C-alpha positions in Angstrom: -26.5 206.9 -32.3 -26.0 209.1 -35.4 -25.0 207.7 -38.8 -24.0 210.4 -41.3 -25.6 213.0 -39.1 -29.0 211.2 -38.8 -30.2 209.8 -35.5 -30.6 206.1 -36.3 -29.1 202.7 -35.4 -29.4 200.9 -38.7 -26.3 200.4 -40.9 -26.4 199.0 -44.4 -25.2 195.4 -44.5 -23.1 196.3 -47.5 -21.1 198.8 -45.5 -17.4 198.0 -45.6 -17.2 198.2 -41.8 -19.5 195.1 -41.7 -18.0 193.4 -44.8 -14.3 193.8 -44.1 -13.7 195.9 -40.9 -12.6 198.6 -43.4 -12.3 201.7 -41.2 -11.0 203.2 -38.0 -12.4 204.5 -34.7 -11.6 206.5 -31.6 -13.1 206.6 -28.1 -13.2 209.8 -26.1 -14.2 210.9 -22.7 -17.1 213.4 -22.4 -17.1 215.8 -19.5 -19.7 218.6 -18.9 -20.9 218.3 -22.5 -17.4 218.6 -24.0 -15.4 216.0 -25.9 -12.1 215.8 -24.0 -8.9 216.1 -26.2 -11.1 216.6 -29.2 -8.3 217.8 -31.5 -6.2 214.8 -30.6 -9.0 212.4 -31.4 -9.6 214.1 -34.8 -5.9 213.9 -35.6 -6.0 210.1 -34.7 -8.9 209.6 -37.1 -7.2 211.6 -39.9 -4.1 209.6 -39.5 -6.0 206.3 -39.6 -7.9 207.4 -42.7 -4.8 208.4 -44.5 -2.9 205.2 -43.7 -5.9 203.1 -44.7 -6.3 205.2 -47.9 -10.0 205.7 -47.1 -12.4 208.0 -49.0 -12.5 211.7 -48.1 -14.2 212.5 -44.8 -16.1 215.7 -44.2 -14.1 216.7 -41.1 -16.0 219.9 -40.3 -19.3 218.0 -40.3 -17.8 215.2 -38.2 -16.5 217.6 -35.6 -19.9 219.3 -35.4 -21.6 215.9 -34.9 -19.1 215.0 -32.1 -19.7 218.3 -30.3 -23.5 218.0 -30.7 -23.6 214.4 -29.5 -21.5 215.2 -26.4 -23.4 218.4 -25.4 -26.3 216.8 -23.4 -24.0 214.6 -21.2 -22.3 215.6 -17.9 -20.2 212.5 -18.3 -20.0 209.7 -20.9 -18.0 207.9 -23.5 -18.2 209.1 -27.1 -17.2 206.7 -29.9 -16.6 207.6 -33.5 -16.4 205.0 -36.2 -15.4 205.9 -39.8 -15.9 203.2 -42.4 -14.9 203.3 -46.1 -18.6 203.4 -46.9 -21.0 201.2 -48.8 -21.0 200.0 -52.4 -18.9 198.1 -54.8 -18.1 194.3 -54.7 -15.2 192.4 -53.2 -12.2 194.0 -51.6 -12.0 196.8 -54.2 -13.4 200.2 -53.1 -14.4 200.9 -56.7 -18.0 202.1 -56.6 -18.0 203.1 -52.9 -20.3 206.1 -52.3 -18.1 207.8 -49.6 -17.1 207.4 -46.0 -19.7 206.5 -43.3 -19.6 208.5 -40.1 -21.0 206.8 -36.9 -21.1 208.7 -33.6 -22.5 207.3 -30.4 -22.4 208.0 -26.6 -22.5 205.4 -23.9 -22.5 205.7 -20.0 -19.3 206.4 -18.2 -17.5 203.2 -16.9 -17.7 203.0 -13.1 -14.9 200.4 -12.5 -11.9 202.7 -13.1 -12.5 204.7 -9.9 -11.8 201.9 -7.4 -8.8 200.8 -9.4 -7.1 204.1 -8.7 -6.9 203.1 -5.1 -6.7 199.3 -5.4 -4.4 199.1 -8.4 -4.8 196.9 -11.5 -4.1 193.2 -11.6 -2.5 192.2 -14.9 -2.4 188.7 -16.3 -0.2 187.8 -19.3 -2.5 186.9 -22.2 -2.0 183.6 -24.1 -3.2 185.5 -27.2 -0.5 187.3 -29.0 -0.7 190.2 -31.5 0.5 189.6 -35.0 3.3 191.9 -36.2 2.1 194.1 -39.1 3.8 197.5 -39.6 1.2 198.5 -42.1 -1.5 198.6 -39.4 0.6 199.1 -36.3 -0.2 202.2 -34.2 -3.6 203.0 -35.7 -7.0 202.1 -34.2 -8.5 200.2 -37.1 -11.7 198.2 -37.0 -10.0 194.8 -37.1 -10.2 194.0 -33.4 -10.6 190.2 -33.4 -7.3 189.8 -31.5 -8.6 192.1 -28.8 -11.9 190.1 -28.7 -10.0 186.9 -28.1 -7.8 188.6 -25.5 -10.9 189.9 -23.7 -12.5 186.4 -23.8 -9.5 184.9 -22.0 -9.3 187.8 -19.6 -13.0 187.3 -18.7 -12.2 183.8 -17.6 -9.6 185.1 -15.1 -9.7 187.2 -11.9 -7.5 189.9 -13.5 -8.6 193.4 -14.4 -6.5 193.8 -17.6 -4.2 191.7 -19.8 -0.6 192.1 -20.6 -0.3 191.5 -24.3 2.8 190.4 -26.2 3.4 190.1 -30.0 4.2 186.9 -31.8 8.0 187.5 -31.3 7.5 187.7 -27.5 7.8 191.4 -27.0 5.6 193.5 -24.7 3.1 195.6 -26.7 0.2 196.9 -24.6 -2.8 195.8 -22.6 -6.2 194.7 -24.1 -7.5 198.3 -24.0 -4.6 200.4 -22.7 -1.0 201.4 -23.2 1.6 201.0 -20.5 4.7 202.6 -19.0 7.1 201.2 -16.5 9.8 202.7 -14.3 13.1 201.2 -13.2 14.9 203.6 -10.9 14.7 207.0 -12.6 14.3 205.6 -16.1 10.9 205.4 -17.7 10.0 202.9 -20.5 7.2 202.3 -22.9 6.9 199.6 -25.7 7.9 200.1 -29.3 4.6 200.0 -31.3 6.1 199.9 -34.8 5.1 196.3 -35.4 1.8 196.0 -33.4 -0.5 197.7 -31.0 -2.3 201.1 -30.8 -0.5 204.3 -30.2 -3.1 205.8 -27.8 -3.8 209.5 -27.3 -3.0 209.5 -23.6 0.3 207.6 -24.4 1.2 210.3 -26.9 0.2 213.1 -24.5 2.2 211.7 -21.6 5.3 211.1 -23.7 5.1 214.7 -25.0 4.7 216.1 -21.5 7.7 214.0 -20.2 9.8 215.3 -23.1 8.8 218.9 -22.3 9.8 218.4 -18.7 13.2 217.0 -19.6 12.2 213.4 -18.6 13.4 210.8 -21.1 11.0 208.1 -22.0 12.7 205.1 -23.6 10.8 203.4 -26.4 12.0 199.8 -26.3 11.3 196.3 -27.5 11.1 194.6 -24.1 10.3 191.1 -22.9 8.2 190.3 -19.9 11.2 189.9 -17.7 12.0 193.6 -18.0 8.5 194.4 -16.6 9.0 191.9 -13.8 12.2 193.7 -12.9 10.6 197.1 -12.9 9.9 199.2 -9.7 6.5 200.3 -11.0 4.1 199.7 -13.9 1.2 202.0 -15.0 -1.4 201.7 -17.7 -3.3 204.4 -19.5 -6.1 205.2 -22.0 -8.5 208.1 -22.7 -11.0 207.0 -20.1 -8.7 205.9 -17.2 -6.7 208.0 -17.9 -3.8 206.5 -15.8 -4.0 203.6 -13.4 -1.3 202.0 -11.2 -0.6 198.3 -11.5 -0.4 196.3 -8.3 0.2 192.9 -9.7 1.5 191.3 -12.9 1.0 187.6 -12.8 2.7 186.6 -9.5 4.8 189.8 -9.2 3.5 192.5 -6.8 4.1 196.2 -7.1 3.7 198.8 -4.3 5.5 201.9 -5.6 3.5 204.7 -7.2 6.0 207.5 -7.9 5.5 207.4 -11.7 1.7 206.9 -11.3 1.4 210.1 -9.2 3.6 212.0 -11.7 1.6 210.9 -14.7 -1.7 211.3 -13.0 -0.8 214.9 -12.3 0.0 215.4 -16.0 -3.6 214.2 -16.8 
């Protein structure tokens, strides 16, 4: 782990990531010493910092640190955390000494490979995401909702959770976005009120648009997924997986999955 370019694992207790979850992060795949979709991950971090009105980040230095951290690994997971830094008192950032950069690499998750063949089992989570358009879309450090979702998921036999917002609309999974197909029409949830607009979600939507395939961004209830012909989920590590079961509903078609997998 590197903090502000120095290999260490000690963070000041006064850092605002610790005090308030004041920051944002991204998680990227590493392959053959290279950060996959590096530019997209940097754009995500920039957007998060801008929306959170965080202190200036040395983006050139951060990119160099990301490249250097990934270089020794044939395969791995690179995580970057940017916090608003350390200093000051209370919620105000007055007196903060600049953003903190944290870069780490962890082993590649092995469980995604068998799920490409078996398919993912989704269970609707009892934990719902609060609607908050100020934070919707970005990957900020306030992840307690996801921690609770994961805690419930760990008590089930499912692989992932289907997550709704407090109004009952489908948003995402615990750690993935989702698409579904009904006939020739493809849908994905509207994330203007809650959720994370993932890099793979953005990439797949752009590729569908370039190919002339409309992707309908909708506020949908669970019943619309239950009526779908097919559901898939995605994130930067999967990158796309087919869903074989949502609660008691079984899915067997993989037309959309194969199309999106090819795009990845």
